[in-house]
C-alpha positions as CSV (number, residue, x, y, z in Angstrom):
1,M,231.6,54.9,-18.9
2,L,227.8,55.1,-18.5
3,A,227.5,51.3,-18.4
4,K,230.3,51.1,-15.9
5,L,228.7,53.8,-13.7
6,L,225.3,52.0,-13.7
7,R,227.0,48.7,-12.7
8,R,228.7,50.2,-9.7
9,M,226.2,52.8,-8.3
10,D,224.5,51.8,-5.0
11,P,221.1,50.3,-6.0
12,S,219.7,50.9,-2.5
13,R,220.1,54.6,-3.0
14,Y,219.8,55.2,-6.7
15,R,217.3,54.0,-9.3
16,N,218.5,54.4,-12.9
17,I,216.7,54.3,-16.2
18,V,218.3,54.7,-19.6
19,I,216.7,56.3,-22.7
20,S,218.7,55.8,-25.9
21,L,218.0,58.4,-28.6
22,T,218.8,55.8,-31.2
23,D,218.5,52.0,-31.0
24,R,219.6,49.5,-28.3
25,G,223.2,49.4,-29.7
26,R,225.7,47.0,-28.2
27,L,225.4,48.1,-24.6
28,A,221.7,47.6,-23.9
29,E,222.0,44.0,-22.8
30,R,224.9,44.9,-20.6
31,I,223.0,47.7,-18.9
32,E,219.8,45.6,-18.5
33,A,221.9,42.8,-16.9
34,V,222.4,45.0,-13.8
35,G,218.6,45.7,-13.6
36,V,218.5,49.1,-15.4
37,P,215.6,49.4,-17.9
38,V,216.5,50.7,-21.4
39,Y,214.1,52.6,-23.6
40,T,214.8,53.6,-27.2
41,L,213.6,56.5,-29.4
42,D,214.9,55.0,-32.7
43,M,216.3,58.3,-34.1
44,K,218.9,58.2,-36.9
45,R,222.4,58.7,-35.5
46,A,223.8,62.2,-35.6
47,H,220.4,63.7,-36.4
48,I,217.9,65.6,-34.4
49,D,214.4,64.1,-35.0
50,L,211.8,66.4,-33.5
51,I,209.2,63.6,-33.9
52,A,211.1,61.8,-31.1
53,L,210.6,64.7,-28.7
54,P,207.0,63.9,-27.8
55,R,208.0,60.3,-27.1
56,L,210.8,61.5,-24.9
57,V,208.5,63.9,-23.0
58,R,206.0,61.1,-22.4
59,L,208.7,58.9,-21.0
60,V,210.1,61.6,-18.7
61,K,206.6,62.4,-17.4
62,K,206.0,58.7,-16.7
63,I,209.4,58.2,-15.0
64,R,209.4,61.5,-13.1
65,P,213.2,61.5,-12.5
66,S,214.8,63.5,-9.7
67,I,217.7,64.2,-12.1
68,L,217.7,64.1,-15.9
69,Q,221.3,63.4,-16.9
70,T,222.0,63.7,-20.6
71,W,225.1,62.3,-22.3
72,L,226.5,63.9,-25.5
73,Y,225.4,66.8,-27.6
74,H,222.1,65.6,-29.2
75,A,220.9,64.2,-25.9
76,D,221.8,67.5,-24.2
77,L,219.6,69.4,-26.7
78,L,216.6,67.1,-26.7
79,G,216.9,66.4,-23.0
80,T,216.8,70.1,-22.2
81,A,213.6,70.5,-24.2
82,A,212.1,67.6,-22.3
83,A,213.2,68.9,-19.0
84,I,211.6,72.3,-19.6
85,L,208.3,70.7,-20.9
86,T,208.1,68.3,-17.9
87,R,209.5,70.7,-15.3
88,C,212.1,68.2,-14.3
89,P,213.7,69.2,-10.9
90,S,217.3,68.8,-12.1
91,L,219.0,68.8,-15.5
92,V,222.7,67.9,-15.9
93,W,224.6,67.7,-19.2
94,N,227.7,65.4,-19.7
95,V,230.4,66.6,-22.1
96,R,232.7,63.7,-23.3
97,C,234.9,65.3,-26.0
98,S,237.1,68.3,-26.5
99,D,238.0,70.2,-29.8
100,M,235.8,68.4,-32.3
101,D,236.6,69.1,-36.0
102,L,233.0,69.4,-37.1
103,T,233.8,69.6,-40.8
104,H,233.9,65.8,-40.7
105,Y,230.3,65.5,-39.4
106,P,226.8,66.4,-40.5
107,W,225.8,70.1,-40.5
108,T,223.2,69.3,-37.8
109,T,225.9,68.6,-35.3
110,R,227.4,72.1,-35.8
111,V,223.9,73.6,-35.4
112,T,223.3,71.5,-32.3
113,L,226.6,72.7,-30.7
114,N,225.8,76.4,-31.4
115,L,222.4,76.0,-29.8
116,L,223.9,74.3,-26.8
117,A,226.3,77.2,-26.3
118,L,223.3,79.6,-26.3
119,I,221.3,77.6,-23.7
120,S,224.2,76.4,-21.6
121,R,223.0,78.2,-18.4
122,L,219.9,76.1,-18.3
123,P,221.4,72.9,-16.8
124,Q,222.2,73.0,-13.1
125,A,225.6,71.6,-13.9
126,I,227.7,70.3,-16.8
127,I,229.9,67.2,-16.0
128,V,233.0,67.1,-18.1
129,N,235.6,64.3,-18.3
130,S,238.6,66.3,-19.3
131,R,240.2,69.7,-18.5
132,V,240.9,70.3,-22.2
133,G,237.2,69.6,-23.0
134,Q,236.1,72.2,-20.4
135,R,238.4,74.9,-21.8
136,F,237.3,74.2,-25.4
137,H,233.6,74.5,-24.5
138,E,234.2,77.7,-22.6
139,Q,236.0,79.1,-25.6
140,I,233.0,78.4,-27.9
141,G,230.5,80.1,-25.5
142,Y,229.4,77.6,-22.9
143,R,228.4,79.6,-19.8
144,T,227.3,77.1,-17.3
145,R,226.3,77.7,-13.7
146,Q,228.6,74.9,-12.5
147,W,231.3,72.7,-14.1
148,Q,231.9,69.3,-12.5
149,M,235.2,67.6,-13.6
150,I,234.8,63.8,-13.3
151,P,237.4,61.8,-15.3
152,N,236.6,58.3,-16.7
153,G,237.2,55.5,-14.3
154,F,238.7,52.0,-14.9
155,D,238.0,48.6,-13.4
156,L,241.3,47.1,-12.3
157,D,239.7,43.7,-11.8
158,E,238.5,43.5,-15.4
159,F,241.5,45.1,-17.0
160,R,244.7,43.7,-15.5
161,P,248.0,42.2,-16.6
162,D,247.6,38.6,-18.0
163,S,250.6,36.6,-19.1
164,A,248.4,33.8,-20.5
165,A,246.6,36.3,-22.7
166,Y,250.0,37.5,-24.0
167,I,250.7,34.0,-25.3
168,E,247.1,33.2,-26.5
169,L,246.8,36.2,-28.8
170,R,250.1,35.4,-30.5
171,D,249.0,31.7,-30.9
172,A,245.7,32.9,-32.4
173,L,247.5,35.1,-34.9
174,H,250.1,32.4,-35.7
175,L,253.0,34.6,-34.5
176,P,256.1,33.6,-32.6
177,H,255.8,34.2,-28.8
178,D,258.5,36.8,-28.8
179,T,256.7,39.0,-31.4
180,I,256.3,42.6,-30.3
181,L,252.7,43.6,-30.7
182,I,251.6,47.2,-31.0
183,G,247.9,47.8,-31.0
184,M,245.1,50.3,-31.1
185,V,241.4,49.8,-30.2
186,A,239.2,52.4,-32.0
187,R,236.4,52.6,-34.4
188,V,237.2,53.9,-37.9
189,D,236.4,57.6,-37.7
190,P,238.1,60.8,-38.9
191,M,238.8,61.5,-35.2
192,K,240.8,58.4,-34.6
193,D,243.2,58.9,-37.6
194,H,244.1,55.3,-38.4
195,A,246.2,56.7,-41.4
196,T,248.8,58.0,-38.9
197,F,249.0,54.7,-37.2
198,L,249.4,52.8,-40.4
199,D,252.0,55.3,-41.7
200,A,254.1,54.8,-38.5
201,A,253.7,51.0,-38.9
202,R,255.1,51.3,-42.4
203,Q,258.2,52.9,-41.0
204,L,258.8,49.9,-38.7
205,A,258.0,47.3,-41.4
206,G,261.7,46.4,-41.8
207,R,261.6,44.9,-38.3
208,R,260.4,41.3,-38.7
209,D,259.9,40.9,-34.9
210,V,257.1,43.6,-34.8
211,A,253.4,43.1,-35.7
212,F,250.4,45.4,-35.4
213,V,246.8,44.8,-34.2
214,L,243.8,47.0,-34.9
215,V,240.5,46.4,-33.1
216,G,237.2,48.2,-33.6
217,K,234.2,48.9,-35.8
218,G,235.2,49.4,-39.4
219,V,238.8,48.3,-39.3
220,D,238.1,45.5,-41.7
221,G,237.6,48.2,-44.3
222,L,241.3,49.2,-43.9
223,A,242.5,46.1,-45.7
224,S,243.2,47.9,-49.0
225,Q,245.1,50.7,-47.3
226,V,247.1,48.1,-45.4
227,N,248.0,46.3,-48.7
228,A,248.9,49.5,-50.4
229,L,251.4,50.3,-47.6
230,G,253.0,46.8,-48.0
231,L,251.8,45.8,-44.5
232,T,249.9,42.7,-45.6
233,G,250.4,40.0,-42.9
234,R,252.0,42.5,-40.5
235,V,248.8,44.4,-39.5
236,H,246.0,42.2,-38.1
237,L,242.5,43.6,-38.5
238,L,240.4,42.0,-35.8
239,G,237.1,44.0,-36.2
240,V,234.7,44.4,-33.3
241,R,235.6,42.3,-30.4
242,S,233.9,41.6,-27.1
243,D,237.1,40.4,-25.4
244,V,239.1,43.6,-25.4
245,A,240.0,42.9,-21.8
246,T,242.0,39.9,-23.0
247,I,243.5,41.6,-26.0
248,M,244.9,44.7,-24.1
249,P,247.3,42.8,-21.8
250,A,248.6,40.8,-24.8
251,L,250.1,44.0,-26.3
252,D,253.6,45.3,-25.7
253,I,252.6,48.9,-26.6
254,F,249.2,50.5,-27.0
255,S,248.6,53.6,-29.1
256,L,245.8,56.0,-29.7
257,T,246.4,58.3,-32.7
258,S,243.4,60.6,-32.5
259,A,243.7,63.8,-34.5
260,F,241.1,65.8,-32.4
261,G,238.1,65.5,-30.2
262,E,239.2,63.1,-27.4
263,G,238.2,63.9,-23.9
264,F,239.5,61.3,-21.5
265,P,240.0,58.2,-23.7
266,N,238.7,55.0,-22.1
267,V,240.9,52.7,-24.2
268,V,244.1,54.4,-23.0
269,G,243.1,54.0,-19.3
270,E,242.1,50.3,-20.0
271,A,245.5,49.6,-21.5
272,M,247.3,51.3,-18.6
273,A,245.3,49.2,-16.2
274,C,246.5,46.1,-18.0
275,G,250.1,47.2,-17.4
276,V,250.8,48.2,-21.0
277,P,252.8,51.4,-21.8
278,C,251.1,53.8,-24.1
279,V,252.2,56.1,-26.9
280,V,249.3,58.6,-27.6
281,T,248.7,61.8,-29.5
282,D,248.5,64.9,-27.3
283,V,244.7,65.4,-27.8
284,G,242.3,66.1,-25.0
285,D,243.6,64.8,-21.7
286,A,245.4,61.8,-23.2
287,A,248.9,63.0,-22.4
288,F,247.8,63.9,-18.8
289,L,246.3,60.5,-18.4
290,V,249.4,58.7,-19.6
291,G,251.8,60.7,-17.3
292,N,255.2,59.2,-16.8
293,G,254.1,55.7,-17.9
294,G,254.2,56.4,-21.6
295,R,254.8,59.0,-24.3
296,A,252.8,61.7,-26.0
297,V,253.3,62.9,-29.6
298,P,251.8,65.7,-31.7
299,P,248.6,64.6,-33.6
300,G,249.1,63.7,-37.2
301,D,252.9,63.0,-36.8
302,P,253.7,59.4,-37.8
303,N,257.4,60.1,-37.6
304,Q,257.3,60.9,-33.9
305,L,254.9,58.0,-33.3
306,A,257.3,55.5,-35.0
307,H,260.3,57.1,-33.1
308,H,258.7,56.5,-29.7
309,W,257.6,53.0,-30.7
310,S,261.2,52.3,-31.6
311,E,262.3,53.8,-28.3
312,L,260.0,51.5,-26.2
313,I,261.0,48.5,-28.3
314,G,264.6,49.2,-27.8
315,M,264.4,49.4,-24.0
316,G,263.4,45.7,-23.9
317,R,260.5,43.8,-22.3
318,E,261.6,44.2,-18.7
319,K,261.8,48.0,-18.9
320,R,258.4,48.1,-20.8
321,L,256.9,46.1,-17.9
322,E,258.3,48.6,-15.5
323,L,256.6,51.4,-17.5
324,G,253.4,49.3,-17.5
325,A,253.5,49.0,-13.7
326,I,253.8,52.8,-13.4
327,S,250.8,53.1,-15.7
328,R,248.7,50.7,-13.7
329,E,249.6,52.4,-10.4
330,R,248.6,55.7,-11.9
331,V,245.2,54.4,-12.8
332,R,244.8,52.7,-9.4
333,T,245.6,55.9,-7.4
334,G,243.9,58.5,-9.7
335,F,241.2,57.0,-11.9
336,N,240.0,53.7,-10.4
337,L,236.3,53.1,-11.1
338,R,235.2,53.0,-7.4
339,S,236.5,56.5,-6.8
340,V,235.0,57.9,-10.0
341,V,231.6,56.4,-9.2
342,S,231.7,58.0,-5.8
343,Q,232.3,61.4,-7.5
344,Y,229.2,60.9,-9.6
345,E,227.2,59.9,-6.5
346,R,228.3,63.0,-4.6
347,C,227.5,65.2,-7.6
348,Y,224.0,63.8,-7.8
349,E,223.5,64.1,-4.0
350,E,224.4,67.8,-4.1
351,L,222.1,68.4,-7.0
352,V,219.1,66.8,-5.3
353,A,219.9,68.6,-2.0
């Protein structure tokens, strides 16, 4: 969402600079391509490295931003310290998740979240991308001066229905053109709960006209689990891909099986923009995002997931396309990128004023 925002903000009115706490990652080139400089602090992921704070302070003093906008917990904490030490005019946090199960993550993340709750009145505002995320953070003690609800936005030109992609992916996977493809795009992480997706896939293994696609960092490591479930040749593990915008419209059904923590999931909105009906777990604002264009099931329930997959398969391709059209229209009217960028710009203008 940050990369999309930077690409669409008005360069005649806003000058953006990005500081990554860690390394350049996979988005630095994409961000620099729109003329936004990227600095790195080279911290280890999911750790607070106080040695990085002086470097961050020096950068903020050099840049002298009107607004210091931090994204995610560790950036919120270090950014707050830097804002205080440099007397930055405006500090804004950005909360992107909801009910995180922190038992799956380093103890430093839990400490960071507790500290943030204690100092949550320091930023002028906290931007949150989901209603569920706001409620969760209020429950754990966040007491901000101002909440700003801005959902994720989606580029309907980049993510759109594509009948050619539908055929091309099946050809690439050596599948018949009438194969029903069910897919998920998500890194392997306890939050994403690939086990539930694969268990539901096992329940549909008797249907020879159905295949499954998993895309994302770490999915190659699921091969042994796929084999153990008897899904060899039925589940295609595609790893990290740069062409997700051509994979999404090739699917008949998209799913996100997250067990916790989602805010306003990008991949669901991208699939909807491609005219693909979605079956998601009711985590964060995923069910709200899907609306009438798909289905929501309880997290960790492969039986319900498989049931709704079967329902959508049974309605036939034409009915699925009708659901997909409803989904794309929902994105166009409620969550299109241009509208969301305008909301960020208005928020920044109010803060500076």
